[in-house]
N, C-alpha and C positions, 0 to 999 in steps of 0.2 A: 271164535276159536276155530282153528282149522284141524279137522281130524286128519291124523297121519298113520301110516303104517310104521310099526319099528322096523329097523334094519339091524341085523344081528351079525356080529363080527367075533372072530376068536382072537385077534391080535392087537386091538385098539379100540378106543372109545371115544367119540366126539359128541359134545352135547352143547346145545345153544338154543335161543329163543327162536331162531328162524331156521328153516330148513336149508336155505342158500348159505346161511353162515356155517351149518354143520357140514355142507358139501365142500365148502372152501377149505375147511379143516381136514377133511378126509383126504382131499387131493393133495393137500401139503404133505401129510403122512405118507401117502402112496408115493410120492416122489423122493421121499428119502429125508423129509424134513423131521424134526423132533416135536415134542409137545409144546414147547415155547414158540416155533415157528408157526404151529397150527393155531396156537391161542392168538396170535398177532394178525393172522390171516382173517 
């Protein structure tokens, strides 16, 4: 298990089993995508 530091935000939430998957979801949301788009990413 890889220890990670939590990232806090006030407008969105992305959770996944891998940090890179979470990052992909965050980027989609930052670029104007919606939750469905982020889930597919």
